[in-house]
Biopython code that builds the backbone (N, CA, C, O; Angstrom):
import numpy as np
from Bio.PDB.StructureBuilder import StructureBuilder

atoms = [
    (1, "MET", "N", (14.820, -6.931, 22.799)),
    (1, "MET", "CA", (13.506, -6.344, 22.735)),
    (1, "MET", "C", (13.334, -5.592, 21.416)),
    (1, "MET", "O", (14.201, -4.815, 21.015)),
    (2, "GLN", "N", (12.213, -5.831, 20.755)),
    (2, "GLN", "CA", (11.961, -5.186, 19.465)),
    (2, "GLN", "C", (11.547, -3.727, 19.649)),
    (2, "GLN", "O", (10.880, -3.368, 20.619)),
    (3, "THR", "N", (11.959, -2.905, 18.698)),
    (3, "THR", "CA", (11.493, -1.522, 18.692)),
    (3, "THR", "C", (10.098, -1.486, 18.086)),
    (3, "THR", "O", (9.649, -2.454, 17.471)),
    (4, "LEU", "N", (9.424, -0.367, 18.267)),
    (4, "LEU", "CA", (8.098, -0.194, 17.683)),
    (4, "LEU", "C", (8.159, -0.329, 16.157)),
    (4, "LEU", "O", (7.273, -0.923, 15.544)),
    (5, "GLN", "N", (9.205, 0.222, 15.560)),
    (5, "GLN", "CA", (9.365, 0.121, 14.112)),
    (5, "GLN", "C", (9.530, -1.331, 13.667)),
    (5, "GLN", "O", (8.988, -1.736, 12.638)),
    (6, "GLN", "N", (10.276, -2.107, 14.439)),
    (6, "GLN", "CA", (10.468, -3.517, 14.097)),
    (6, "GLN", "C", (9.155, -4.281, 14.191)),
    (6, "GLN", "O", (8.850, -5.106, 13.329)),
    (7, "LYS", "N", (8.387, -4.011, 15.224)),
    (7, "LYS", "CA", (7.090, -4.673, 15.373)),
    (7, "LYS", "C", (6.150, -4.283, 14.242)),
    (7, "LYS", "O", (5.462, -5.132, 13.674)),
    (8, "ALA", "N", (6.124, -2.994, 13.918)),
    (8, "ALA", "CA", (5.256, -2.525, 12.837)),
    (8, "ALA", "C", (5.640, -3.193, 11.524)),
    (8, "ALA", "O", (4.774, -3.593, 10.746)),
    (9, "SER", "N", (6.929, -3.312, 11.284)),
    (9, "SER", "CA", (7.410, -3.960, 10.072)),
    (9, "SER", "C", (6.984, -5.426, 10.032)),
    (9, "SER", "O", (6.505, -5.921, 9.012)),
    (10, "GLU", "N", (7.167, -6.105, 11.153)),
    (10, "GLU", "CA", (6.807, -7.521, 11.235)),
    (10, "GLU", "C", (5.303, -7.721, 11.027)),
    (10, "GLU", "O", (4.885, -8.588, 10.260)),
    (11, "TRP", "N", (4.509, -6.922, 11.707)),
    (11, "TRP", "CA", (3.049, -7.091, 11.652)),
    (11, "TRP", "C", (2.462, -6.666, 10.307)),
    (11, "TRP", "O", (1.481, -7.250, 9.848)),
    (12, "SER", "N", (3.058, -5.650, 9.673)),
    (12, "SER", "CA", (2.502, -5.146, 8.416)),
    (12, "SER", "C", (3.053, -5.867, 7.189)),
    (12, "SER", "O", (2.430, -5.880, 6.127)),
    (13, "GLY", "N", (4.240, -6.472, 7.356)),
    (13, "GLY", "CA", (4.877, -7.098, 6.213)),
    (13, "GLY", "C", (5.647, -6.115, 5.349)),
    (13, "GLY", "O", (6.123, -6.483, 4.275)),
    (14, "VAL", "N", (5.779, -4.872, 5.797)),
    (14, "VAL", "CA", (6.509, -3.836, 5.054)),
    (14, "VAL", "C", (7.889, -3.687, 5.690)),
    (14, "VAL", "O", (8.003, -3.455, 6.893)),
    (15, "LYS", "N", (8.921, -3.819, 4.887)),
    (15, "LYS", "CA", (10.282, -3.666, 5.395)),
    (15, "LYS", "C", (10.481, -2.245, 5.918)),
    (15, "LYS", "O", (9.929, -1.289, 5.375)),
    (16, "GLN", "N", (11.280, -2.120, 6.983)),
    (16, "GLN", "CA", (11.524, -0.799, 7.569)),
    (16, "GLN", "C", (12.078, 0.184, 6.548)),
    (16, "GLN", "O", (11.643, 1.334, 6.487)),
    (17, "GLU", "N", (13.024, -0.262, 5.757)),
    (17, "GLU", "CA", (13.628, 0.656, 4.780)),
    (17, "GLU", "C", (12.610, 1.108, 3.730)),
    (17, "GLU", "O", (12.690, 2.228, 3.226)),
    (18, "ASP", "N", (11.661, 0.239, 3.405)),
    (18, "ASP", "CA", (10.617, 0.614, 2.443)),
    (18, "ASP", "C", (9.606, 1.573, 3.062)),
    (18, "ASP", "O", (9.062, 2.432, 2.368)),
    (19, "ALA", "N", (9.353, 1.433, 4.353)),
    (19, "ALA", "CA", (8.368, 2.272, 5.029)),
    (19, "ALA", "C", (8.779, 3.739, 5.031)),
    (19, "ALA", "O", (7.922, 4.621, 4.994)),
    (20, "PHE", "N", (10.065, 4.004, 5.073)),
    (20, "PHE", "CA", (10.522, 5.386, 5.157)),
    (20, "PHE", "C", (10.753, 6.036, 3.800)),
    (20, "PHE", "O", (11.080, 7.221, 3.736)),
    (21, "ILE", "N", (10.592, 5.296, 2.730)),
    (21, "ILE", "CA", (10.721, 5.876, 1.392)),
    (21, "ILE", "C", (9.672, 6.958, 1.172)),
    (21, "ILE", "O", (9.902, 7.909, 0.426)),
    (22, "ILE", "N", (8.523, 6.812, 1.820)),
    (22, "ILE", "CA", (7.446, 7.787, 1.656)),
    (22, "ILE", "C", (7.894, 9.187, 2.062)),
    (22, "ILE", "O", (7.356, 10.176, 1.562)),
    (23, "ASP", "N", (8.875, 9.283, 2.966)),
    (23, "ASP", "CA", (9.387, 10.581, 3.384)),
    (23, "ASP", "C", (10.051, 11.332, 2.235)),
    (23, "ASP", "O", (10.228, 12.549, 2.300)),
    (24, "GLU", "N", (10.413, 10.611, 1.196)),
    (24, "GLU", "CA", (11.092, 11.216, 0.058)),
    (24, "GLU", "C", (10.119, 11.674, -1.020)),
    (24, "GLU", "O", (10.532, 12.225, -2.040)),
    (25, "VAL", "N", (8.819, 11.444, -0.793)),
    (25, "VAL", "CA", (7.799, 11.766, -1.791)),
    (25, "VAL", "C", (6.870, 12.828, -1.218)),
    (25, "VAL", "O", (6.408, 12.710, -0.083)),
    (26, "ASN", "N", (6.598, 13.858, -2.001)),
    (26, "ASN", "CA", (5.614, 14.854, -1.600)),
    (26, "ASN", "C", (4.244, 14.333, -2.040)),
    (26, "ASN", "O", (3.866, 14.442, -3.207)),
    (27, "LEU", "N", (3.512, 13.765, -1.081)),
    (27, "LEU", "CA", (2.228, 13.141, -1.424)),
    (27, "LEU", "C", (1.214, 14.134, -1.956)),
    (27, "LEU", "O", (0.397, 13.785, -2.807)),
    (28, "PHE", "N", (1.252, 15.359, -1.472)),
    (28, "PHE", "CA", (0.310, 16.355, -1.969)),
    (28, "PHE", "C", (0.542, 16.602, -3.458)),
    (28, "PHE", "O", (-0.409, 16.658, -4.237)),
    (29, "GLN", "N", (1.800, 16.748, -3.846)),
    (29, "GLN", "CA", (2.104, 16.955, -5.266)),
    (29, "GLN", "C", (1.770, 15.709, -6.085)),
    (29, "GLN", "O", (1.281, 15.813, -7.210)),
    (30, "LYS", "N", (2.031, 14.550, -5.528)),
    (30, "LYS", "CA", (1.811, 13.300, -6.261)),
    (30, "LYS", "C", (0.332, 12.971, -6.409)),
    (30, "LYS", "O", (-0.105, 12.541, -7.477)),
    (31, "LEU", "N", (-0.444, 13.171, -5.340)),
    (31, "LEU", "CA", (-1.847, 12.751, -5.347)),
    (31, "LEU", "C", (-2.820, 13.868, -5.679)),
    (31, "LEU", "O", (-3.911, 13.606, -6.185)),
    (32, "GLY", "N", (-2.445, 15.105, -5.402)),
    (32, "GLY", "CA", (-3.289, 16.238, -5.740)),
    (32, "GLY", "C", (-4.276, 16.626, -4.645)),
    (32, "GLY", "O", (-4.572, 15.848, -3.738)),
    (33, "LEU", "N", (-4.764, 17.833, -4.758)),
    (33, "LEU", "CA", (-5.674, 18.405, -3.771)),
    (33, "LEU", "C", (-6.946, 17.587, -3.614)),
    (33, "LEU", "O", (-7.381, 17.346, -2.488)),
    (34, "GLN", "N", (-7.547, 17.160, -4.703)),
    (34, "GLN", "CA", (-8.818, 16.451, -4.625)),
    (34, "GLN", "C", (-8.708, 15.158, -3.825)),
    (34, "GLN", "O", (-9.646, 14.794, -3.116)),
    (35, "THR", "N", (-7.600, 14.473, -3.925)),
    (35, "THR", "CA", (-7.402, 13.247, -3.148)),
    (35, "THR", "C", (-7.441, 13.545, -1.655)),
    (35, "THR", "O", (-8.049, 12.800, -0.887)),
    (36, "PHE", "N", (-6.794, 14.635, -1.241)),
    (36, "PHE", "CA", (-6.798, 14.990, 0.175)),
    (36, "PHE", "C", (-8.174, 15.470, 0.624)),
    (36, "PHE", "O", (-8.577, 15.220, 1.760)),
    (37, "ILE", "N", (-8.881, 16.142, -0.240)),
    (37, "ILE", "CA", (-10.258, 16.536, 0.088)),
    (37, "ILE", "C", (-11.113, 15.290, 0.268)),
    (37, "ILE", "O", (-11.893, 15.206, 1.216)),
    (38, "ASN", "N", (-10.976, 14.327, -0.627)),
    (38, "ASN", "CA", (-11.746, 13.084, -0.526)),
    (38, "ASN", "C", (-11.409, 12.310, 0.745)),
    (38, "ASN", "O", (-12.306, 11.822, 1.432)),
    (39, "LEU", "N", (-10.116, 12.196, 1.061)),
    (39, "LEU", "CA", (-9.697, 11.493, 2.277)),
    (39, "LEU", "C", (-10.254, 12.176, 3.527)),
    (39, "LEU", "O", (-10.775, 11.518, 4.428)),
    (40, "SER", "N", (-10.137, 13.484, 3.566)),
    (40, "SER", "CA", (-10.622, 14.243, 4.707)),
    (40, "SER", "C", (-12.140, 14.125, 4.844)),
    (40, "SER", "O", (-12.663, 13.952, 5.945)),
    (41, "THR", "N", (-12.830, 14.221, 3.726)),
    (41, "THR", "CA", (-14.288, 14.105, 3.732)),
    (41, "THR", "C", (-14.712, 12.724, 4.217)),
    (41, "THR", "O", (-15.595, 12.612, 5.067)),
    (42, "ASP", "N", (-14.103, 11.687, 3.693)),
    (42, "ASP", "CA", (-14.433, 10.319, 4.111)),
    (42, "ASP", "C", (-14.143, 10.109, 5.593)),
    (42, "ASP", "O", (-14.956, 9.530, 6.313)),
    (43, "PHE", "N", (-12.989, 10.579, 6.045)),
    (43, "PHE", "CA", (-12.611, 10.399, 7.446)),
    (43, "PHE", "C", (-13.605, 11.093, 8.375)),
    (43, "PHE", "O", (-14.144, 10.470, 9.290)),
    (44, "TYR", "N", (-13.847, 12.385, 8.139)),
    (44, "TYR", "CA", (-14.707, 13.125, 9.054)),
    (44, "TYR", "C", (-16.172, 12.722, 8.933)),
    (44, "TYR", "O", (-16.922, 12.864, 9.899)),
    (45, "THR", "N", (-16.592, 12.234, 7.797)),
    (45, "THR", "CA", (-17.946, 11.689, 7.688)),
    (45, "THR", "C", (-18.075, 10.490, 8.619)),
    (45, "THR", "O", (-19.074, 10.353, 9.324)),
    (46, "ARG", "N", (-17.083, 9.636, 8.622)),
    (46, "ARG", "CA", (-17.109, 8.471, 9.516)),
    (46, "ARG", "C", (-17.019, 8.892, 10.979)),
    (46, "ARG", "O", (-17.690, 8.313, 11.834)),
    (47, "VAL", "N", (-16.191, 9.901, 11.273)),
    (47, "VAL", "CA", (-16.072, 10.385, 12.653)),
    (47, "VAL", "C", (-17.424, 10.878, 13.157)),
    (47, "VAL", "O", (-17.877, 10.479, 14.230)),
    (48, "TYR", "N", (-18.063, 11.741, 12.383)),
    (48, "TYR", "CA", (-19.308, 12.351, 12.841)),
    (48, "TYR", "C", (-20.491, 11.397, 12.782)),
    (48, "TYR", "O", (-21.519, 11.656, 13.407)),
    (49, "ASP", "N", (-20.366, 10.305, 12.049)),
    (49, "ASP", "CA", (-21.412, 9.284, 12.026)),
    (49, "ASP", "C", (-21.173, 8.182, 13.048)),
    (49, "ASP", "O", (-22.025, 7.315, 13.243)),
    (50, "ASP", "N", (-20.015, 8.215, 13.701)),
    (50, "ASP", "CA", (-19.658, 7.158, 14.646)),
    (50, "ASP", "C", (-20.662, 7.090, 15.787)),
    (50, "ASP", "O", (-21.125, 8.117, 16.283)),
    (51, "GLN", "N", (-20.987, 5.897, 16.190)),
    (51, "GLN", "CA", (-21.971, 5.691, 17.255)),
    (51, "GLN", "C", (-21.372, 5.842, 18.649)),
    (51, "GLN", "O", (-22.106, 5.933, 19.633)),
    (52, "GLU", "N", (-20.062, 5.869, 18.738)),
    (52, "GLU", "CA", (-19.398, 5.980, 20.035)),
    (52, "GLU", "C", (-19.311, 7.455, 20.447)),
    (52, "GLU", "O", (-18.557, 8.231, 19.861)),
    (53, "GLU", "N", (-20.081, 7.817, 21.446)),
    (53, "GLU", "CA", (-20.125, 9.210, 21.902)),
    (53, "GLU", "C", (-18.759, 9.716, 22.349)),
    (53, "GLU", "O", (-18.402, 10.859, 22.063)),
    (54, "TRP", "N", (-17.987, 8.878, 23.049)),
    (54, "TRP", "CA", (-16.677, 9.320, 23.522)),
    (54, "TRP", "C", (-15.771, 9.704, 22.360)),
    (54, "TRP", "O", (-14.965, 10.628, 22.470)),
    (55, "PHE", "N", (-15.909, 8.983, 21.234)),
    (55, "PHE", "CA", (-15.071, 9.279, 20.070)),
    (55, "PHE", "C", (-15.526, 10.570, 19.403)),
    (55, "PHE", "O", (-14.707, 11.427, 19.073)),
    (56, "ARG", "N", (-16.823, 10.706, 19.208)),
    (56, "ARG", "CA", (-17.351, 11.932, 18.586)),
    (56, "ARG", "C", (-17.041, 13.152, 19.444)),
    (56, "ARG", "O", (-16.830, 14.246, 18.921)),
    (57, "SER", "N", (-17.013, 12.963, 20.770)),
    (57, "SER", "CA", (-16.774, 14.101, 21.657)),
    (57, "SER", "C", (-15.392, 14.721, 21.452)),
    (57, "SER", "O", (-15.189, 15.892, 21.771)),
    (58, "ILE", "N", (-14.459, 13.963, 20.933)),
    (58, "ILE", "CA", (-13.117, 14.488, 20.650)),
    (58, "ILE", "C", (-13.197, 15.624, 19.633)),
    (58, "ILE", "O", (-12.381, 16.545, 19.649)),
    (59, "PHE", "N", (-14.189, 15.545, 18.750)),
    (59, "PHE", "CA", (-14.326, 16.509, 17.663)),
    (59, "PHE", "C", (-15.489, 17.474, 17.895)),
    (59, "PHE", "O", (-15.938, 18.134, 16.957)),
    (60, "ALA", "N", (-15.980, 17.564, 19.129)),
    (60, "ALA", "CA", (-17.185, 18.330, 19.446)),
    (60, "ALA", "C", (-17.019, 19.840, 19.259)),
    (60, "ALA", "O", (-18.012, 20.555, 19.129)),
    (61, "ASP", "N", (-15.799, 20.323, 19.244)),
    (61, "ASP", "CA", (-15.580, 21.766, 19.129)),
    (61, "ASP", "C", (-15.672, 22.290, 17.704)),
    (61, "ASP", "O", (-15.511, 23.489, 17.476)),
    (62, "SER", "N", (-15.927, 21.413, 16.745)),
    (62, "SER", "CA", (-16.040, 21.877, 15.363)),
    (62, "SER", "C", (-17.144, 21.116, 14.644)),
    (62, "SER", "O", (-17.535, 20.020, 15.045)),
    (63, "THR", "N", (-17.625, 21.717, 13.587)),
    (63, "THR", "CA", (-18.609, 21.037, 12.748)),
    (63, "THR", "C", (-17.853, 20.133, 11.776)),
    (63, "THR", "O", (-16.644, 20.275, 11.595)),
    (64, "LYS", "N", (-18.561, 19.222, 11.167)),
    (64, "LYS", "CA", (-17.938, 18.340, 10.186)),
    (64, "LYS", "C", (-17.361, 19.155, 9.038)),
    (64, "LYS", "O", (-16.257, 18.876, 8.570)),
    (65, "GLU", "N", (-18.096, 20.153, 8.585)),
    (65, "GLU", "CA", (-17.631, 20.978, 7.465)),
    (65, "GLU", "C", (-16.344, 21.722, 7.828)),
    (65, "GLU", "O", (-15.425, 21.809, 7.014)),
    (66, "ASP", "N", (-16.279, 22.259, 9.057)),
    (66, "ASP", "CA", (-15.057, 22.940, 9.484)),
    (66, "ASP", "C", (-13.894, 21.965, 9.602)),
    (66, "ASP", "O", (-12.765, 22.295, 9.242)),
    (67, "ALA", "N", (-14.166, 20.773, 10.103)),
    (67, "ALA", "CA", (-13.119, 19.771, 10.252)),
    (67, "ALA", "C", (-12.550, 19.376, 8.892)),
    (67, "ALA", "O", (-11.336, 19.255, 8.724)),
    (68, "ILE", "N", (-13.440, 19.177, 7.930)),
    (68, "ILE", "CA", (-12.987, 18.812, 6.578)),
    (68, "ILE", "C", (-12.135, 19.925, 6.012)),
    (68, "ILE", "O", (-11.652, 19.820, 4.885)),
]
sb = StructureBuilder()
sb.init_structure("model")
sb.init_model(0)
sb.init_chain("A")
sb.init_seg("    ")
for serial, (resi, resn, name, xyz) in enumerate(atoms, 1):
    if name == "N":
        sb.init_residue(resn, " ", resi, " ")
    sb.init_atom(name, np.array(xyz, "f"), 0.0, 1.0, " ", f" {name:<3s}", serial, name[0])
structure = sb.get_structure()
């Protein structure tokens, strides 16, 4: 029986050993604050614009600006 990691590797085409290399990199230092602000802004914009009420309800306790 395959592990979840093995399935993820097979389905994504990324070798398991390559997938964990990211743990050795500080992405915040590498990509910078603005990249994380952009990612967060894009993500929460999509969340709050989502047409699925059940999905938006997960984030109902905060505003989009607070979430970002």
